[in-house]
FIKOLBA-324018 format. One line per 4 residues: number of its first residue (from 1); their letters; for each residue x, y negated, z of N, C-alpha, C. Coordinates in steps of 0.1 Angstrom, whole numbers, padded with zeros to 4 digits. Example, Ala and Ser with C-alpha at 12.3 -4.5 7.8 and 13.67 -1.06 7.14 Angstrom:
2
1> AS> 0132/0057/0078/0123/0045/0078/0132/0033/0078  0128/0022/0071/0137/0011/0071/0129/0000/0079
END
This chain:
114
1> MPAT> -0013/-0044/-0132/-0005/-0056/-0131/0010/-0052/-0128  0019/-0057/-0137/0033/-0054/-0135/0038/-0062/-0123  0048/-0056/-0117/0055/-0063/-0106/0061/-0076/-0111  0060/-0087/-0103/0065/-0100/-0107/0072/-0106/-0095
5> GAGL> 0078/-0118/-0098/0085/-0125/-0087/0096/-0117/-0081  0094/-0113/-0069/0104/-0105/-0062/0104/-0090/-0066  0095/-0087/-0076/0094/-0073/-0081/0088/-0064/-0071  0077/-0069/-0064/0071/-0061/-0054/0058/-0055/-0058
9> CRVF> 0055/-0043/-0055/0042/-0037/-0057/0039/-0030/-0044  0027/-0032/-0039/0024/-0026/-0027/0012/-0017/-0030  0013/-0005/-0026/0001/0004/-0027/-0004/0006/-0013  -0016/0001/-0010/-0022/0002/0003/-0033/0012/0003
13> RSGD> -0033/0021/0012/-0044/0031/0013/-0045/0034/0028  -0057/0037/0031/-0059/0041/0045/-0068/0053/0045  -0069/0060/0057/-0077/0072/0057/-0069/0083/0050  -0071/0085/0037/-0064/0095/0030/-0052/0089/0022
17> GAGP> -0047/0077/0027/-0037/0069/0020/-0025/0077/0016  -0020/0085/0025/-0008/0093/0022/-0011/0107/0018  -0023/0110/0014/-0027/0123/0009/-0023/0124/-0006  -0028/0135/-0012/-0024/0138/-0026/-0027/0126/-0036
21> IGVL> -0039/0120/-0035/-0042/0108/-0044/-0033/0096/-0041  -0030/0094/-0028/-0021/0083/-0025/-0007/0085/-0030  -0002/0097/-0028/0011/0100/-0033/0012/0099/-0048  0002/0104/-0055/0001/0102/-0070/0001/0087/-0074
25> TLMA> -0006/0079/-0066/-0007/0065/-0069/0006/0058/-0067  0014/0062/-0057/0027/0057/-0054/0036/0061/-0066  0036/0073/-0070/0044/0077/-0082/0041/0070/-0094  0028/0068/-0097/0023/0060/-0109/0028/0046/-0108
29> ARAA> 0027/0040/-0096/0032/0026/-0094/0047/0025/-0097  0055/0035/-0092/0069/0035/-0095/0072/0037/-0110  0065/0046/-0116/0066/0048/-0131/0063/0035/-0139  0054/0027/-0133/0050/0015/-0140/0060/0003/-0138
33> GAVR> 0070/0006/-0129/0080/-0004/-0127/0080/-0011/-0114  0072/-0006/-0104/0072/-0012/-0091/0085/-0008/-0084  0091/-0018/-0077/0104/-0015/-0071/0103/-0014/-0055  0092/-0019/-0050/0090/-0018/-0035/0076/-0013/-0032
37> LFVS> 0075/-0002/-0026/0062/0004/-0023/0059/0006/-0008  0047/0004/-0005/0042/0005/0009/0030/0014/0009  0028/0022/0019/0016/0030/0020/0012/0031/0035  -0001/0030/0038/-0005/0031/0052/-0015/0043/0053
41> DPNE> -0014/0049/0065/-0023/0060/0068/-0022/0062/0083  -0033/0064/0090/-0033/0067/0104/-0028/0081/0108  -0026/0089/0098/-0022/0103/0100/-0007/0104/0099  0000/0106/0110/0015/0107/0111/0020/0119/0103
45> TRLA> 0013/0130/0102/0017/0141/0094/0018/0138/0079  0008/0130/0074/0008/0126/0060/0019/0116/0058  0021/0107/0067/0032/0097/0066/0046/0104/0065  0048/0114/0073/0060/0122/0073/0062/0129/0060
49> LVRD> 0052/0134/0054/0053/0140/0041/0057/0130/0030  0051/0118/0031/0055/0108/0021/0070/0105/0023  0074/0103/0036/0089/0100/0038/0098/0111/0033  0093/0124/0033/0101/0135/0027/0101/0135/0012
53> LLPD> 0090/0132/0006/0089/0132/-0009/0094/0119/-0015  0092/0108/-0009/0095/0095/-0014/0102/0087/-0004  0115/0089/-0001/0121/0083/0011/0123/0068/0010  0121/0062/-0001/0123/0047/-0002/0109/0040/0000
57> VVTL> 0098/0047/0001/0085/0041/0004/0084/0037/0018  0079/0025/0021/0077/0021/0035/0064/0026/0040  0064/0034/0051/0052/0040/0056/0048/0032/0068  0035/0030/0069/0029/0022/0080/0017/0029/0085
61> NPTK> 0016/0028/0099/0004/0034/0105/-0005/0022/0110  -0017/0020/0104/-0025/0009/0107/-0031/0009/0122  -0030/0020/0129/-0034/0020/0142/-0023/0015/0152  -0011/0014/0147/0000/0009/0156/0005/-0005/0153
65> ASVG> 0002/-0010/0141/0007/-0024/0138/-0002/-0029/0127  -0002/-0042/0125/-0009/-0049/0115/-0002/-0046/0101  -0009/-0040/0092/-0003/-0037/0079/0001/-0050/0072  -0008/-0060/0072/-0005/-0073/0065/0007/-0079/0071
69> DAVR> 0008/-0080/0084/0020/-0086/0090/0033/-0078/0086  0032/-0065/0086/0044/-0057/0083/0048/-0059/0068  0038/-0060/0059/0042/-0062/0045/0047/-0076/0043  0041/-0086/0049/0047/-0099/0047/0061/-0100/0053
73> AATE> 0063/-0094/0064/0077/-0094/0070/0087/-0088/0061  0083/-0078/0053/0092/-0071/0044/0093/-0076/0030  0086/-0087/0027/0086/-0092/0013/0093/-0106/0013  0099/-0108/0002/0107/-0120/0000/0098/-0133/0003
77> GGVG> 0103/-0142/0011/0095/-0154/0014/0083/-0151/0023  0081/-0139/0027/0070/-0135/0036/0056/-0137/0030  0055/-0136/0016/0043/-0139/0009/0034/-0127/0008  0038/-0115/0010/0030/-0103/0008/0033/-0097/-0005
81> CDVA> 0025/-0087/-0008/0028/-0079/-0020/0021/-0085/-0033  0026/-0081/-0044/0020/-0085/-0057/0007/-0078/-0060  0007/-0065/-0057/-0005/-0057/-0061/-0009/-0048/-0049  -0021/-0047/-0046/-0026/-0039/-0035/-0037/-0030/-0041
85> IECV> -0036/-0017/-0038/-0046/-0007/-0043/-0052/0000/-0031  -0065/-0001/-0029/-0072/0005/-0018/-0082/0015/-0025  -0081/0028/-0021/-0089/0038/-0028/-0098/0046/-0018  -0100/0041/-0006/-0108/0049/0003/-0122/0045/0004
89> GNEH> -0125/0032/0001/-0139/0027/0002/-0143/0024/0016  -0134/0020/0024/-0136/0017/0038/-0134/0003/0041  -0143/-0004/0048/-0143/-0018/0050/-0130/-0023/0057  -0125/-0015/0067/-0113/-0019/0074/-0101/-0018/0065
93> ALKA> -0100/-0008/0057/-0089/-0006/0047/-0089/-0018/0037  -0101/-0022/0033/-0102/-0032/0023/-0097/-0046/0029  -0101/-0048/0041/-0097/-0061/0048/-0082/-0061/0050  -0076/-0050/0054/-0062/-0049/0055/-0055/-0051/0042
97> CLDA> -0061/-0045/0032/-0055/-0047/0018/-0055/-0061/0014  -0066/-0068/0016/-0066/-0082/0013/-0057/-0091/0021  -0055/-0087/0033/-0045/-0094/0042/-0031/-0093/0037  -0028/-0081/0031/-0014/-0079/0027/-0010/-0084/0013
101> VRKQ> -0020/-0087/0005/-0016/-0091/-0009/-0014/-0106/-0009  -0004/-0110/-0017/0000/-0125/-0018/-0012/-0132/-0025  -0011/-0146/-0023/-0021/-0154/-0030/-0020/-0152/-0045  -0031/-0151/-0052/-0031/-0148/-0066/-0026/-0134/-0070
105> GGRA> -0024/-0125/-0060/-0020/-0112/-0063/-0031/-0103/-0068  -0028/-0092/-0073/-0038/-0083/-0078/-0043/-0073/-0068  -0056/-0069/-0069/-0062/-0060/-0060/-0071/-0050/-0067  -0071/-0038/-0063/-0080/-0028/-0069/-0085/-0020/-0057
109> DRPA> -0098/-0017/-0058/-0104/-0009/-0048/-0115/0000/-0054  -0117/0011/-0046/-0127/0021/-0050/-0140/0017/-0043  -0151/0017/-0051/-0164/0014/-0044/-0168/0026/-0034  -0175/0022/-0024/-0179/0033/-0014/-0188/0043/-0022
113> SA> -0188/0055/-0018/-0196/0065/-0024/-0211/0063/-0021  -0219/0066/-0031/-0233/0064/-0029/-0240/0075/-0022
END
């Protein structure tokens, strides 16, 4: 889904959110035209790596603050992000993903491993 409205795309991931797959997802979102990117991860070392590689990406630690509240506060009109991608397959990450996406926004998630 292309970025619309305020041109926002949020990439939300938790657990390994700022790991190799998360960073690749951020880069793909940017290449697709996203102008505002967010990533969450409870691992501060991974968040620091994202800040070094992609300094304009907003990094969030879900153990320290509500990801949904932080995303809404940073988006125009406080509506949340246009697109949320959750790739961990974890119930808490999915709930936070749904909390951060705007009404009628897009969402993608990875099913839990069998």
